[in-house]
Structures are given as C-alpha cells and as structure tokens.
N, C-alpha and C positions, 0 to 999 in steps of 0.2 A: 745783343737787341732781341729784345724778346721779339715774337711771331705776332702780328698785329696786322689783322687786314685794311687798316686804316693807312690808305696812300700816304707816307710821309714824304715829307720837304727835306732829304737828305741833305743837297746842295745848300740849300737856305738854313739849315741845322748848322752846318760846318760852318758857312761865316758869322752866325752869330755868334756860338763859341767862341771862334776866333777875337771876336768885336769884344766880348766881354770877357776875354782872360788879359789883352790887350789895355783896357779900360783901370784905371785906378781909381774912380768917382763915379758912380752911376746913382739914376733914379729911375723910379718904375713908378709908373703912373695909374692909377685905376681908374674905372670911366667913371662921369661925375653919376650920382643918385646909385652909390657903387651896390653889388650884392656878394653874395658868398663865394660866387665864383671867381669874382673879380679882386676881391679881397684877398680868399683863400690863396690865389694865384702870385699875387706879388709876394705874400709874407712870405710865401714857400719859394720861392724864388731870389727874396731877399737874404734870408737863411743864407741860402747854399752860395751864394755870391761872399756872402760875408765870412764865410770859412774857406774861402779861394784868398783873401786878404782885401777885397776890398772896401771901400768907403760906400755905404749904401742907403739910401733915403728912400722912405715911401711917403708916396703923393698924393690927394686924390681933393679935388675942390671942395664937394660936400662930405660935412660928415659920413663917417662909416655906419653901416645898421647895427644895432643894437646886438644883432640874433650874429653878429661877429668878432664882439667884443672879448669874449672867452680865448679867444686866439692869441697865441704865445706874439708881442710884439705890435699888435693892432692899437695899441695905445699912443704909441709915434709917428704917427701919421703927421704930413704936413700938409698946412690948408693954403701956403703961398708959399711960391718957389723962384727962385734965379735960374736957369738952363744954363747957363752959362758958367757955373760953377760946376757941371759936370759933363766929363767925355764924354758918357752916351747917357741915352734916356731908351726906357724899355717902356714900351703902354700893354695893358695886358689886358684882356677882352672887350677893348674898345672897339665896337661894330661900325665905326666911321670915325673922321677925325673930328667930328663937332662935339662927339663924347668924351676929348680928351677936358675939354674944358676951359682948359690955362692956355690955351692955343691963342683965343681972343685978346689976353692981354700979353702974349707973350707968341705971336706968330711966327718967329724964328723957331720954335717946335717943328713948322713943316716945312723949313728951309733947308734942304740937306745940304746944300754947302757952310750952312752954321750948324746945324745936329747932325748928330748920327742918332738915329731913331731903330728900334727893332718893335717891329707891330706884330703882338702873340694874341692871333682871336680864332674866333670859330664861327662868325656869323657870317650868311651870305653879302648883307649889306656894306661887308668890309668895303673903303675904297681906295685899299692899299696905299698909305699915307706914308709908310715908314720907307728908308733905306732899305730895310731889307723886312719882308714880308712874310710870317709864317702864319697864313690864313689857311686852315682846315675846317672847310666848312660842315662835312661830315663828322666831325668828332661833338661829340654831347658835350664837351664843356670846356676852356682853356685850362683849368686844373690837367685835365685829360693828357692836351696837349704835351704839357710841361711838363706830365709823369715820360711822356716818351722823349721829350727832349732829356731829361736826366738821364734816363735808362742808355741813350743815344751815347751820352758824354761817359757814362760811366762814372758820374757823379751820385752820392752816396744821397738816402733820402734819410732825414732825421724821423722821428715820433713824431716830433712837431709839424714836421715838414708834410707828413704823413696826415694828419689829422687836419690841415688845412686844403691840402689837397681832399681830402674826401668830403669835408664840407661845401667846396666848390661844387665836384661833382654831384653830391647827392642833391643838393641845393636844384640846380640846372637840368637835374632829369626828373623833376617832380617827384624824392624820391623813389627812384627807377620806376616811376609809373608811366611815362612819357616815351612815345615812338623811338626817341633819340637814345634809349638803353638797349645794347646788344649785348651779347657773347661777351666784346672786348671789352665793356663800359663794367659789365660784372666779375669780369678778370682783374682788371686794374682797379676796380674797389677792391677785393680780393686782396692783392696784394699791398693796397696802403692799409688795408687792415692788419697783413701781418708783419706790415713794417714799424706798427706800433700805434697805428690812427686810432684813433677814441670815438667809435662811429657814435656808441653811446649816447654821448655828449652833443654830436653833430644831429642826431636824431632827434633830442630834446628839444636840443635851443631852435630849428628850424621850422617843427611840426609838431611837434608835442607840448607848445607850450605858448598858452595865451593868458595875459592879464586882462582885467576886469574890464579895463577902461577901454582895450583895443579891442575886447568883444562887444561892448559898448557901441563903438565907432561900427563894426561889423553888424552889427542890429541894425543901424541907419540903410547902411550899403541894401543891405537884402530887404528893408523894407520898399527901397526904389526901385527893386528890379522892373524891367520891362522887357517884351520881347516883342521886337518891331517886325515890320510885314516880311522883312527878310529874312526872318527866322534868328536874326541877332538877338542873344541877350546884353543888356544893357542896363547899366546902374552909374549911381556918381556920388561924385564929397564935393562939399564945399567946405569953406575954410572956417564956416561956424561949426560945422558937426566935429572939426577939431579942439575946438573951446569947449563946447556944451560935453563932451564926455572926458576932458583934460586928457589928450591925446595927439600925437604928430603925425607926419605924412608918412613917416617911415612905419606905424601902426598899420599899414595896409600892406605891410608884407606879408605874402602867402596868401592873401584873398582870393585872387585871381584866379588859382587852382582850383578853389574852392565854386565859385562861379560855375567855373567851366564843368562842371560835372553833372549841369544839368541836361536832363536827355531829350533827344530831339530838335536841338538848336545847333545854328550852323558854326558860331562861333561868337566868342565874347568877349565886350568892352566895358573895362571900366573906368570911367572919367573922372580925373580929382582934378580940384585944386592944392597948390602944393603949398600956399602960404607964401611964396615968392612974385606971385603977380603973376604965373603959370597955370597952363591947363596939360595937365598928362594923359596917355592913354595907353592902356595898356591892351593888350589883345591877344586872344589865345583861340585855339580850334584845337579838333580832331579829325578834322576832314581833311582828305587829300585832293580834292578839288578849290581847296580854296590857298590861296596865298599871301598871307596874313605882311607879310614884309612888303609888298608892291603897296598895300593898303597904307600902309605906313609911312611909307614913302611920299606918298602925293602930299603928307604934311610936315616932311624932312625929315622924317625917323628912318626905323630901319629893325632888323634882327632875322630873325628866321621866318622860313614859309610858314608854322604853324604856332609861331609865338613872336610878338614885335608889340613896338611903341613908339610913342611922339612925345613931342615937347614942344607947346605954340604958346606964346602968351597971350595971355586973356582972365577971363573971369566966367566962369558959369551962370547961366541965369537960367529958372526951372519955369517952364510956361505948361499950362493943365488946358484944355480942349473940352469945352461943356456942350452934352446935346440935351435939348429938352425932347422929351419923348410926347 
C-alpha cells in the first residue's frame, strides 16, 4: 500500500472487497447528471470486477456526458434497471441518496434488508445511505478513492482503467487548479499516467475542445452576468437558449469554472433550466469563509464547501428593474 496522507477506511475497504468477491452479479450506479469522475470511477471499477469473473453492468438514470464517450465501455450504460437481478449494488460519486435517481422507482435500493449497497464517495453532503460507506471527504475525487482501494486490494490497473480514473481526477480538480489538489493528488495522477493513462486525451476532451454551438450558448450566459450586492456573480440559462444555439444542457459542462475566474467576487452561481422541467444550480467559490454545501442544502442539494449544486422543479423568469433619472 502506497504511503498516502489521506485517512483510509481500512475496515470498510475490507468489507467492500469481501462483498465484491462473494457477489456474482454486480450493478454500478453513477449519479444522475453524471460527470467525468462518476463515469470514470464506474468504468474503472466495472473493468476490474469483470476481470475477477463477475457479471457487471453500469447504470445511470441520465445520459453520460459527451466528454466521456471516448472512455472504454461508455457505450454500454443502462438507463433502466431491476435491482433484484444483482447480488450487489455499488454507487460511485453519489453525494447523497437522492443522486441515485433510480431510488424513486426502486426504493428497495435503500433498504438494507433487500439490497447490499456499497457507497463510494467524497462529498461532505453524503448521507451514508449504503450498507458499507466509503466516504472520504478530504479526497479530491471518487477516482482517487478507487485508486487507493485497488492498490489496497492488490488489483492491477489497466491502461483503460488508468485513463478513466485520470479523467475523473483531472475533472474534479479543475485540471489540478482547485484547492483540493495536494501532493497526493499529483502523485496518484503521475502513477495513473505511468500505468498507461492517456492524459492528453483527457485534457483535450475536458478543457481544450469546444464546439461552435457550445460557444454560442456560453456567449448568452456571459451576456447575462450580474454581480449582486453580496458579491456573488450570477448568470442563467433558459430552455430557449438551447434551442437558439442548437445546443443542450450538457454543453454547459465546464462553464462554471470560467465564471468563477472573475476576481473580487465571493462566489459564482449558474442557474439553468434543464429542458426537463427542473432548475439546476451550480455554485463555486475560492473563499474559505463560505460554505456552498450548506447553501445548496437549503434547496435539497449538496456537495463540497467550495463546489456544490442543487436541483428543484420549476422554470426561470427574467425580471428587469428600470429607473427614470
């Protein structure tokens, strides 16, 4: 086991390993509206379990983002599931049970008497909904945690797995620019590269490639930027913006990081309609005296102190104030 400063849940690691080795059929669930960390973790875990002779499926209630379609196995996600077909369920990167998505139709997922569920995650908002919970709040990503887990179990990491895990780690650290990037983060990133991870492909796909219609959508968001009295930078996206620019909700991926670069602002919030009758909020900050996870929690969301989000039903209505001088 490599020397890592991060506190490792050895007992939970042992429990998870035993459960995985015993199960013959396993389902791995990525959180709804998945990102590169959730997808990368899912695919890496799936490959290693398949090599152990298990029947494994990946599932997500929403489509996977386009910036993950190059990852091996990304084309075989399930959108509908029957939990009773599996001996073990594993969730990856779900910051709370609500992010499973499938639990609304299949409440048995959260019933320990009916379902064996392992919960791998790194969000402080996680409500420990699994039978075994490997929730490491100080870890920069779930892919980081899985690297430690695979290393602990002495399971070999293939080049495809290394690429998927690097993809998730690179995304959740904002290309290693966020404050969750420490020496261990860079050390493990280096190991994944040495194991065959295609970091150039990850970098280009996540942060170096933008389609024309995506840029047009981003332009509309930039035009709407306002800074409120509390020092918060806020912008919004409506359903008609997607139609006007021939884009979709997934094309907003990464935009929040650019908005958060504006100096002398306390936090950034991007509010969007998702073309499904919901309003989604993404919040970011670089300040230590603001806890965005608590703010998002008031609206049923969660996340990290410096990066959080929420989803509520509704639509956006723009209002302008005029003053006659």
